[in-house]
Structures are given as structure tokens and as C-alpha cells.
N, C-alpha and C positions, 0 to 999 in steps of 0.2 A: 500515555502519549509519548511518542519518540522525540528525540532531540532534533535540533537543526544541525546538519552535518556541514561543517566548513571545510572545503577542500582547497587548500592554499599552501604553496611551498614557502612563501615568505612568512616567517614566524611572527614578525612584527605586525604585519597586516592581519594575520589570523587572530592574534591576541586582541587587537583593536576590535575586530568584528565580534569576537567572543565577549568582550567587555560590554559592548553595546547590546548584544542579544541577551546577556544575562541581566542587564539592567532592565530590559523589557520583559523579564521573567520567562525567557526561553532556556531550556536545557540545551547544552551544546556539546559537540564532539569535533575534534580536529583531525583531518587527514592531510599528510604532507606530500603525497604523490598519488598518481592515478590508481596504482595497484592497491594501496592501502585504502583508498576511497571506496573501491568496489568491495573490498573485504568488509569494511565497516558498514557499508550500505546493507549488505546481507545480514550482518550481525545485529544492527541497531534498528532497522526499519524506521528511518527518520521521517519527520513530518515535512521536511523541506531540505534541499541541498543548495548551498552557495558554492558554486563551482568555478574555479579559476580555469582559464583556457590553457595557459602555458604551464604545464606540469611535467615533472620528471616521470619517466617510465611510460605512462599512458597519458596523452594530453586530454584536455577537458572534453573535446568533441568525441573522443573514443569513449570516455567514461559516460557521457550523456547517451551515446548510442547503446551502450550495454545496459544502462538503467532503463531505457525505454523498451528494451526487449522484454522486461519483466515487471515494470511498474509505471504507474502514472503519477508517481510522487512529484510534487512541484520542484522545479529546478530553476534557479536564477544564476545566469552566467556572469562572471567577473573577468574583466580584462583591461589591460593598459593599452590594448591595440585600438586605434581610432578608426581603422578602415571599416566602412560600413559592411563590406562583404563578410567580415568575421561575425558581425552581429546577425546578419541574415543567415549565415550558416548555422549559428546556434539556434535561432528561432525556427528555422525550417527543420532542424534536427529534433525539435520537440522541447526546447527550452521555453519556460513560461515568461521570462523577463530577462533583461540585460542591464547591467550596471557597469559603467566605464570607470576606471581608476584615473585620477584620484577621486574618491567618493566622500560624501558627508555621511557620518554614521546615522544621523536621524533619517536621512533619505533611505538608507538601507533598511532600517526598521519599518519605515512606512511602506516600502515596496514588499517586504516580507509579509506584513499584515495584509496588504492588498491582494497579493497572490494567494495567501491562505484563505481569505474570505471568498475569493472567486472560485478557488478549488472546492471549498465546502459547499458553495451554492450549486456548483456544477455536479456535485456528487452526493446530493442529499439522499438519493435513492440507493446509493451503494453502501453496503455494510462491509466493513473491512476487519478481518480477523487475521492480522499479520499479513502474510502474502496471499491469503485467500480473499478474493473480492467477489461479493454477491450483489449483482445489480438487479433489484426487484422490478424496476420499470422495464428494463431491456430484456428481462428474463434470461440473464446471462451470468455465468460463473467463470472466473479466471483464477488461475494459480500461477504465481510468478509471471504474470502478464500474459499467459497463454490461455485462450478460451478452452474450457473443458466440454467434452461431448457428453451430455446427460439426457436421458429420455425425459419427456415431459412429466411423467408420473414421478420419477425420482427427483426431478428438479423441484416439483411442487412440494415434495416432502422436505427437501433441503431448505427451500425458501421459508417454510413454516418454522422449522427449527431455528433458522437464523433470526427470525423475528422475535424469538423467545429464547435467547442464549441462556445456558445454565439452568433451564427449567426442564423437568422430567415429565414425559407424557407416556401414558400407556398405549398399547396398540389400538385399543378402542377409541381413545381420544384422538389419536393421529388419523384414524380412518374417518372419524366424524369431521374433524377440522380440515383435513386435506382432500379427502376423496368424497366425503358426504355419506349420509346414512343409506343412500340408494345404491351404494357400492355392494355388489353381491358376491365378491370374492372372499377367500379365506383371510383371516387376520394374519396368517403367516406371510402374506404378501408384503406386509410391513417389514418383516425380518429380511426378506429377500431384497427389498429396496434398500434397506440399511446396509446390507452386505455389498451391494453394487456400489453404493456411495462411498463406502470405506475403501473399496478397491480403486475407485476414481481418485480419491483424496489421499492415496498412499504416500505421495511425496509431500503432503502438508505436514510441517514439523509439529510434533506433539507438544513442543514448548509453546506453540501458539494456540492449539486447540485440537479437538478430536470429537468424533461421535462416540459417546459412551453408552454402555449398557448397564443399567442398574438392575441387577438380577431380581426377578420377581416384581419389578416395578415398571420399567420401560426404558425409553431412550431420551438422550438429551444431546444438544450441541454444546459441549463443554469448551469454553474459551477462557484464556488468561487475560 
């Protein structure tokens, strides 16, 4: 599980937030400007972002927009600005909640937990392997927030492998479980489907996972 990413240029505030989050058993990372925030977001794949609005280099609204291009990761905005328009801008831009400064640490933790619970309940059908998200109910796959175009047959194979990560299946088992025994094509169709999936997932970092071939055995979705 990734950390909570605290994006705040005021070191005193970020340290207070970090202390409260660690007390609540969250791992944390701190970014002090918008550019560092986006770099750490890519590197760390956080479970939630606490994002200040007023930041050096790139402000919080820009960071939020860039995050939403590639991820549905929960984001809670932080600001000392009391104008309701700033809050609306954040919420309309895809923020999940808003906390005004000065804040009470316990309230921050309560909101973090509430947002994470809501996010988990809203995404029970979504399997997440780093930046690869597989939505079983919606029958949709996205990488870096962009939906991938996959044929129904290839998607069925990927969904099955995603349901059983790090387990190896022979061609015969995949045909049985994915396409059924009434499938009258060659078992080499599995190889071709795997080849197409690998091409589609070419930009998926191997540090997060990959479709592996175990020579003489079969295939698996290997995830870290």
C-alpha cells in the first residue's frame, strides 16, 4: 500500500500533518512544490494526496488537473483561502474533499479515513496493479487513467488473469475458464491473445507487473 502524499510548501504544517498521519499508522511522503508533487506521485503511487492550493512552481489546481489525467487517486485540498469559489474550483476539478486552514489534526485524519472508505466502496470491482486499473463490472481497463482499447476476447483473458494474480495457467486451462470447452479454435489463439495484450500493455512498468510466460507451463499475470 502506498503512502499519503502531503503536498505543502510550509514545512511546519507538513510536519504536523505527517505526525498526525503517522500516529494513525499511515506511511507518508512530503512534496514542497507542485513539480516535486507530480514527480513523487508517479514514483510512489500514493493511496491519497493532501494537496495545498498555494504552491511554488505549479499550484494545487494544476497538480490536481495533472493527477486526474491519469488517476482516480483520492485528493483532499488544503487552503487558507476562505473564498467559496476556490473550494468549488477544487471540487469541480476532481477533488474528493476540502479542508480549510487552520485545521484540527483529528479532523484531517477523520476526513482521510472517510474519503478512503468511500473510495474503497466505490471501487470494489476495480483491481489496481500500480497504474493499471481493471474494472471487472464496467468491463474496462485503463493505464495512467486512459482507457485501453481491447477486443472482448482479449479483455476476457486479461480479466481472468487479473482475478488470479501470480497464478500460472496452461493454455488448456485458459481456454476452459475464459472461452469454454465449446471453443473450437486452436490453443495457439491463447498465444496470440497474450501477444496482443503485451503490446497493449507495453507502457505498463515492469516494476508493477507483467504478463509472464513460464516455459512449458503457461501464463500468469505477475504483479508486485
